[in-house]
C-alpha positions in Angstrom: 15.6 -11.4 -23.7 13.2 -8.5 -23.3 10.1 -10.7 -23.6 11.6 -13.1 -21.0 12.3 -10.2 -18.6 8.8 -8.7 -18.9 7.0 -12.1 -18.5 9.1 -13.1 -15.5 8.7 -9.7 -13.8 4.9 -9.5 -14.4 4.4 -13.1 -13.1 6.6 -12.5 -10.1 5.2 -9.1 -9.3 1.5 -10.0 -9.5 2.1 -13.3 -7.6 4.1 -11.8 -4.8 1.9 -8.7 -4.7 -1.2 -10.8 -4.2 0.4 -12.7 -1.3 1.8 -9.6 0.2 -1.6 -7.9 0.0 -3.3 -10.8 1.8 -0.7 -10.8 4.5 -0.7 -7.1 5.0 -4.5 -6.8 5.1 -4.9 -9.7 7.6 -1.8 -9.1 9.8 -0.8 -5.4 9.5 -3.9 -3.5 8.7 -5.6 -4.3 12.0 -2.6 -2.9 13.9 -2.6 0.2 11.8 -6.3 0.8 12.3 -5.9 0.4 16.1 -2.9 2.7 16.1 -5.0 5.3 14.4 -7.5 5.1 17.3 -4.7 5.9 19.7 -3.6 8.7 17.5 -7.0 10.2 17.4 -7.4 10.0 21.2 -10.3 7.4 21.1 -8.0 5.0 23.0 -5.3 5.5 25.7 -2.7 2.9 26.7 -2.2 4.8 30.0 -5.8 4.6 31.2 -6.2 6.0 34.7 -3.7 8.8 34.1 -5.6 10.7 31.4 -8.1 13.2 32.7 -11.0 14.6 30.7 -11.4 18.4 30.9 -15.0 19.6 30.6 -15.5 22.6 28.3 -16.2 25.9 30.0 -19.7 26.7 28.7 -19.5 30.3 30.1 -16.7 31.0 27.7 -18.4 32.3 24.5 -15.1 32.2 22.6 -14.7 28.5 23.4 -18.3 27.8 22.4 -17.9 29.6 19.1 -14.6 27.7 18.4 -16.3 24.4 19.0 -19.2 25.4 16.8 -16.9 26.4 14.0 -15.1 23.0 14.0 -15.8 21.0 10.9 -17.7 17.7 11.2 -15.3 14.7 11.3 -14.9 13.0 7.9 -16.6 9.7 7.5 -14.4 6.7 8.2 -13.1 4.9 5.1 -14.8 1.6 4.6 -12.8 -1.6 5.2 -13.4 -2.7 1.6 -12.1 0.4 0.0 -9.1 0.6 2.3 -8.3 -3.0 1.6 -8.6 -2.5 -2.1 -6.2 0.5 -1.9 -3.8 -1.5 0.1 -3.9 -4.4 -2.4 -3.3 -2.0 -5.3 -0.4 -0.2 -3.6 1.3 -3.5 -2.5 0.9 -5.0 -6.0 2.4 -2.0 -7.7 5.3 -2.0 -5.2 5.9 -5.7 -5.8 5.9 -5.1 -9.6 8.5 -2.4 -9.2 10.8 -4.7 -7.2 10.1 -7.6 -9.6 11.4 -5.6 -12.6 14.6 -4.7 -10.6 15.1 -8.3 -9.5 14.6 -9.8 -13.0 16.9 -7.2 -14.5 19.5 -8.5 -12.0 18.7 -12.1 -13.3 19.6 -10.9 -16.8 22.9 -9.5 -15.6 23.6 -12.7 -13.8 22.7 -14.8 -16.9 25.1 -12.8 -19.0 27.8 -13.6 -16.5 27.1 -17.3 -16.9 25.2 -17.7 -13.6 22.2 -20.0 -13.9 18.9 -18.7 -12.5 16.4 -21.2 -11.3 13.4 -21.2 -8.9 15.6 -22.4 -6.1 18.4 -19.8 -6.7 15.7 -17.2 -7.3 14.6 -17.6 -3.6 18.2 -16.7 -2.6 18.2 -13.7 -4.9 14.9 -12.6 -3.4 16.2 -13.0 0.2 19.3 -11.0 -0.8 17.0 -8.2 -2.0 15.1 -8.4 1.2 18.3 -8.1 3.2 19.4 -5.0 1.2 16.1 -3.2 0.8 14.2 -4.1 4.0 16.3 -5.8 6.7 19.4 -3.5 6.7 17.4 -0.2 6.7 15.1 -1.6 9.4 18.0 -2.0 11.8 18.2 1.8 12.0 14.7 2.8 10.9 12.2 0.1 11.8 8.7 0.2 10.4 6.5 2.7 12.2 2.9 2.9 13.2 0.9 6.1 13.0 1.7 8.7 15.7 5.2 7.4 16.1 8.0 10.0 16.8 10.4 10.3 13.8 13.1 12.4 12.4 12.4 14.7 9.4 11.3 12.7 6.3 14.0 13.9 4.0 16.8 12.9 6.4 15.2 9.4 6.7 14.8 9.0 3.0 18.5 9.9 2.3 19.7 7.5 5.0 17.4 4.8 3.7 18.7 5.2 0.1 22.3 5.2 1.2 21.8 2.1 3.3 20.1 0.3 0.4 23.0 1.2 -2.0 25.7 0.3 0.5 24.0 -3.0 1.5 23.4 -4.1 -2.1 27.1 -3.5 -2.9 28.2 -5.2 0.3 26.1 -8.3 -0.3 27.3 -8.5 -3.9 31.0 -8.2 -2.8 30.5 -11.0 -0.2 28.6 -13.2 -2.6 30.7 -12.9 -5.7 34.1 -11.7 -4.2 37.0 -14.1 -4.7 39.4 -12.8 -2.1 39.5 -11.5 1.5 39.9 -7.9 0.2 36.5 -8.0 -1.5 34.9 -9.8 1.4 36.3 -7.3 3.9 35.0 -4.4 1.7 31.6 -6.0 1.6 31.4 -6.3 5.4 32.6 -2.7 5.7 29.9 -1.5 3.3 27.2 -3.4 5.3 28.4 -1.8 8.5 29.0 1.7 7.2 25.4 3.1 7.3 24.9 1.9 10.9 28.2 3.3 12.0 27.1 6.7 10.6 23.7 6.1 12.3 20.1 6.6 11.2 18.4 10.0 11.9 16.2 9.9 15.0 14.1 12.6 16.7 15.5 14.6 19.6 13.1 12.8 22.0 11.1 9.6 21.6 7.5 9.5 22.4 4.1 8.6 21.1 0.6 7.5 22.1 0.8 4.0 20.7 1.6 1.2 23.2 5.3 0.0 22.7 4.1 -3.6 22.7 2.0 -2.9 19.7 4.9 -1.1 17.9 7.1 -4.1 18.6 4.5 -6.5 17.2 4.1 -4.4 14.1 7.9 -4.3 13.5 8.2 -8.1 13.7 5.2 -8.7 11.5 6.2 -6.1 8.9 9.7 -7.6 8.5 8.3 -11.1 8.4 5.7 -10.2 5.7 8.5 -8.6 3.7 10.7 -11.6 4.0 8.0 -13.9 2.7 7.1 -11.5 -0.1 10.7 -11.2 -1.3 11.2 -15.0 -1.2 8.0 -15.5 -3.2 9.2 -12.8 -5.6 12.4 -14.6 -6.2 10.7 -18.0 -6.5 8.2 -16.9 -9.1 10.7 -14.8 -11.0 13.3 -17.5 -11.0 10.8 -20.2 -12.1 9.5 -18.1 -15.0 13.0 -17.2 -16.0 14.2 -20.9 -16.0 11.1 -22.0 -17.8 11.8 -19.7 -20.7 15.4 -20.9 -21.1 15.9 -22.4 -24.6 
């Protein structure tokens, strides 16, 4: 069982991680890079409103302050940034793969057959609990986006994942209306409580770009989780005696 779990998780994690890295580098990284230009002030989406203020050269204190500013750090090359993105997405996919395959093991002990086709459904269920449900309250964010304190967002995200996982399981495996109703209540509970948000919204990134980033991020995650379940379920079924 342990060998089957490790083999299935490694295959699914590396396969889905590679696909996720390619999608993220080609679809999401360009938006992140452009958002960083807005964050640094090199771009403005409200052109015509911004006014440049010339420095006062008669002010010796101002001149000394500008002279004391450190030189800007060299921009990270596209290759090194892409390599870092590929590594981080692959490690993330491996972590999710081990969790998903462990669930396969629990399902198999309960007499539920795991195949490549059912693995896709398991993967999409994981996507719903880990990505889609939290994104309803805290959608993916580009740099320079306004946000609530990190600890509050992390706690709400964790609670949403736990409640959504339990809710999906109650709906999928429940055998009566009481369990189905409890599952629906668990799915709705985090959103009734409400995600933490900043006191005021704002930011320098165009809202159209933020909307595109949210849609692409959720789409990339859905594909990645489906592939994760497909590869994991295929390897699991292939090793069945």
